[in-house]
N, C-alpha and C positions, 0 to 999 in steps of 0.2 A: 447680477445676472437677467437674464431676459430668462422669461419664463418658458420654459423646454418643452410645455405644450403650444404655445402660441401659433406656432404654425399650422395646426391641425384644428385647435378650437373653434378657430374661423371659417373653416372651411366644410361645406356640407359632404354626408356620404358620398363615395361616388359611386357612379352606375357602374353596369356592365362594362359597355365603354370607357369610363373612368379606371376601372378596377384595369382591366389590361392596359391600361398606358403608364399606369403608377408601376403597376409590377415589372413594366419594362423598364424603367428606372434599374432594379436590381441587376447591374450590370456583370457579365463574369468577371472574375476577379484569378489572376494569374495563381500559378502553385509554388512560382519559387520566391522568395527574396532576396535581394543582395546589397549589401554595403562594401564599398570601396574607398579608400582611406589615401587620398594623393597627399605625399611629402616633399616638396622643396627640398633634396637634399643635398644643392650648394649655396643653399642659404646664405650661409656666414659669406664665405667669397663672393657672392653678390652683393652682401650689405655693405662689404668691407670698399666694394668699388662704387656703389651710388650713394653711400649713406643710409642710417637709419631711418629717416622719415621714406625716402622713396622703398627701401626695402621691404616697411611696413605693408606698401601697396600690392607686394608680389602675391599675395593672395588673390588680390582683386583680378590680375592680370588670369592668372588662372581660371580663376569662376569664370570670367568674361570666355575664355577661349573655350572653356567643356560646354557653357552654355550655348553659344554660339554654333559648334558644330556637333552636338549632342543635344538640342533643345528638350526631348521628351525625359532625360534626366534630372531628378531633384538634388541640386549642387548648394554648397553652402559655406563657407569660412568655418573651420573646427578648431581653429590656431591660429597663432603668428606665420606659420607656414605649411599648413594643411590644408586641406578641403576634403569634407565629407558629402558623399553620392551616394545615392539611394534610390531603385527599380526595380521592378519587378518583372518576371518572368513566367515564361511555359515549361523551362526546358534547364537543368545546369547548366546547359553549354551555352548559355544566353549572355554566363557572367563572363566567359573566355574569349566569345565574339567582342564584348563591351569593353575590355579590358585591352584589346587589340588596337581598338578605335582610339580609347584614352591615349595611349602610347602616339600612336600616328598624330593625333590632335596634337600634340603637346611636344611633341618631337621638332617641330621647327623655332625657330628663334622667336624671343618676344622682343616685340620694340619696348622700351625701354626711354621713354622722355627722346627719340631718336637715335639712340645705341642699341643694337641689335643683342641680343647675351640668350644663350641657353640656360634650360631650367632642367637640371636633371632629379624629373620627377622620377620617386618611389611609390610604387602601388604596393596594398595591401587590401586585400578581399575576404570577404565571406559569405557563403550561401548556406540559403535554409529552408526547406519546404514552410508550406502554408498551413495550417497554422501552427504548427510545432514549434516554431523558434520565435524565440519573443526579440524585441529590439535589445534590448539588455545584452543578453547574450550575443545577437550579432554583432552588436558595437566591437565587446570583447574580442571576440576573435577577427574581428579585421585588424585590433590593434596589434594582435600577435602574430598575424600576418603580415603584418606592417613592419616589424621588430626583425621579425624574420629574414625580412626581403630587406632589408638595410644592410645584409652582409651578405649578399648575393647582388648579381645585377641579372632580374629577372623578377617580376611580380609576382607573389604570394597567396593564394589562396588556400583557405579552409571551409571544407561543408560540411555544414551541423547534421544534416541529415542525407548526406550522398555518401557512406561510405564505397570505398574501391570492393573491387570483386572479392579479391580474397577475405577480406573486413565480413562481406556479406554472407561468404559460405562457412567463414567462420560462424558466427552470430546464429546462422541457419544449425549450423551443428550443434550447438550450444544448446540451442530450441528444443530442438529435437528430443534431448537430455532433462532439458527442463521440465516438459510434457510429460516426460515418462515416467518423474520421479517427482513430480507432484511439489515441483518448484515455483507453479504460478498460483497467485488466488485474486479471487474477485474482490473489489470493492465494489459497495452500492450508492448510486446517488441519490436521494428520490426526488420525483415530481408531484409538487403540491399542485391539487384542483384550487385556480384562483376561488371560485365561489362555493364551491360547498364545504374549502378549508377541511379539504380528507386528501391521505396519499393513496394515491390506485395503483402509482406505477414505480420503477425506479431502474435507472439504465445498470447496466453491468459495467464494470470497466477494470482490465486485464493488467493486476503489475505481475512482476519476475522476480523474486526471491534470490538473486543469483548467490551461488554459494561463495565465491570470488565478490564482483562488484558491487555486492551488498543490493539495493535494490533499485531495478531498474526501469523507466517509464514508457509508456507505447513508444513513445515518439521515440525512443533508440532504437526500439527493435521490430516494429510493425513493417516499418519499409522492407527490413532486411529478413521478415518473415516473408512477405510477398515476391521479392527479388529471389529469395532463395527457396521458392515452394514450399513454404512449410504451411503457408496461411490458412490452409485446407484444416490442416492437422489442430493448428492452435483455435480456431473458430468450433469447430466438432468440440474439444476439452470445453471451449466456453460453456459452450450449450448444456453439454453433458452436466459439469459442475452449476451452471444457474438452475436447471432442475432437481439437480439435490438441494440447494439451498433454499428454491422454492417451496418445497415441500417441510422443509423445516418451520418456514415462516406460517405455512397453511397451518401446520399445527399447534402454532403458538396463536392463531385466531385472524393471523394477517394475510388477508387474500389479495396477492400484490401480482401486477403483471412485471416482468422481468424484460427488459429491452437490451435485445444486444446487436453490436454494430456490426455490420456485415460488408467486409470488403469488396469492390466492385468486380474484383477480379473472378468470385464466386458465382456473381449472378450467370454466369454461363457455364460454370462446370456443374456437369449434369451427374458425375457422381457425389460431389457434397451437397447439391438439392436433393436427391433420393435420401443420402444419409441423414443430413437433415430433419426432411419430411419425417423419416420412419422415426427417428429420436423422438422428436415433438407428437408425434402421432402413438407412440408405443406409452409414453410417458403422460398421456391427456395432459400436458404441458400447458400454463397460461404463459406466452411469450411474447414479445416484437422484436422485430426486427428492424432496426434501423439504416438506411442508405439515403446513401447521396446521389443526388441526381445525376452530377459528372460519370458515376458509377454504372446509371443505365444509360447513358449517350451513348458508353463505349461500342455495348451492343445492344439495342435496343427491343429488338425482335424476341434474343433469348431473355435478358434481363426482365423484360416485361411479363413475357409469359412463365417464367418461374417465380415471377414476384405472385401471380395470382396463384400459382401452385400452392406459395405459402399462406396466402391471403382463403384458398380454400378450406385449410385446416386449421384454421383460427387464428392464424399468425397475424396479428395487429402490425401490418405497413406504416414505417414512417420516414419520411423524407426528411434526410438531418441534414442541417449546416446550411439550408435554405439561404441564397443571396451569395454564398461564398463562390460560386465556381457558375457554370451556365443554367442559369434558370431562365428553363425551357417552359412556354404553356404548352406547348404542343404534346412535349411527355408529361407533363402533369398531370396532364386528365386523362389520360391513360392509364396511370399509375394505380393499382387499388390499396392506396393510401388513405389511412385514417387520422395521420397526423404527419403536420407540420411541422419542424422546427426551425424556428428564426437562428440561423448564424448569431454569434455571440456577439459580431464584431459589431454587429449592429447596436446591438443590446447594451451594450458597455457604454456605447457615446450617444445612449437613448436620450440623456439630460444634458448634454454638452456639444449635441447638433444640431443645426436648423433641418438637416434633410433627413437624417436617419430616424426622428418621428414620424415625416409623412411614409418613408417607405414599409415602416414596421406596420404602422397604421393600415395602410394599402395592401399590405401583405397578409395583415389577418384578415379584411375583407373577401380578396380572393380563397382562402382557404374555407373561409365560410360560405362562401358561394360556390366553394366544390365539395361541401359539405364534409369537411375537414376540421377538426380541432387542433388550434394551434400550443405550441410549446416555446416560450421564450429560452433559449436556455444562456447561461452566463449573467445571471440576475446576483447582485452584488450590492444593492442599495436600495433603501427603501424609497427614494424618489422612484426610479427604475420602477417596482413594484408597483406602486402607486400608479403612474403614469399607465402601466402596461395592465394595469385593472383597469382603469378609465378607458381604454383602447378596445377591450373586449377579450384580452388575451383570457384563453381556457387554464392555461398550465404554467407553470412557473418551475425551473429548474438552476438551480449555481448556491455559489456559496454563500447568500445571505441565509440561506434554506439551510444547506448542509452542505459540507464536502463530503466527496466520496469516503465513505468509510465501511470498515466490517461488519460482515453478517451479523455478529453480536452485536455492534455497535448501533447497527441498523434496527434491531429488536427492540434495544433499549429505547434508540428514537422515537420509535413509533406507540412503545409503553407509555412514553412521559409525555409525548403530545409536544415535542419539542417544535412543530413544525406551526404551533399558534405563534408562536412568539413573534417571527418577524410578521404578520399579518397587524399586530397590535402595535408596534411598532409602527408601522406605517398609515394607520388611521390618520395622521395629523396632516401629510401630506394628499391621501389619496383624498380627504374634505378639499383640500383647499386647489386641486385641479381638478374634482368634479363641481364643485361651485365657478372654476372659470372654464367648463366646458359646459356648463349648461347657460350662463353669460353669453358665449361664443352663439 
């Protein structure tokens, strides 16, 4: 394997113009991911007519048709008679439009060595929000949809993060009860300052202990909270609980700033902003709010004004998931942000990609030029930690340091200095990368 930092180590630090140019490489990322499985339903009859050798090439015929008609899709053979198609989009409806185009493209006869044959293509599809849905789960749902589609004459789709209106209302109602009956809990994932080797903050992550469903993860209820109109109640509960937990930490000698994720809907909600400011000011709490650039772009004027209100009372503003959405320098320079979090999609591929290290390095330089500290989330390997250290990243967060843990476990973690273990194990990688950096 080539040295993951080689594309960076021989390049001089970018100037102001270079920083902007490199930052422009962080392209907008769609909010939905889709997988479609297309299966030749009449594969056996066609094989009896054209023979096994020619039948084995049918999947290539389907691939050629899909690639010719819809070149923007990523299509490849998934089996002897099936094709897997992957793509992204900005709305859940993009899947239905694409399914219609696929059906039209495959409805025309196929030329099989001079003879025209119709292939009965059966489709199964799945949709999931980014970054809440992983590839394996998306494939499994597409397979389930395909199995269901075999029994009916219509494509079937499963939405992993797009529940129907009835399900949204039901989850929202249950979430109201959960807030009132203390079914929610906060887990904390610490952030380590790389140079100082100390933990100065932690991110609060909400979990739902449902009496029937068991532990419910955010990807399964945050969207329902937003669509069902209870995201403000959920976030205010999170702020209150974080304040209580922070007092316990302070009483134990741990002065940590607690960061809370704020939905984009709330940045233009004056009632929520007033309530949040009042809670923080009255408690004199040491909090931080993490927001995405995409949430700011929805209503820039209100969002920037309200973020400034938060900053004015001592709340640290962090830009979350930088690079995963529309990364706009025009808005970035206007935000009263002191931290910038590089999206984990770049960090997890840091040592296996040629472009991601360049994007991460340029983002670090950009943030420092704007007088912000940089947090890399999703750090899972010693090699990634070593490379981020060499690049000048300020803080790291991820499973290499700690998984999200309950408050009592966090206090034990801090007392026993577990966060020092990862940097010690990273020294060999750091020494190698630092030497290569100097040679470059």
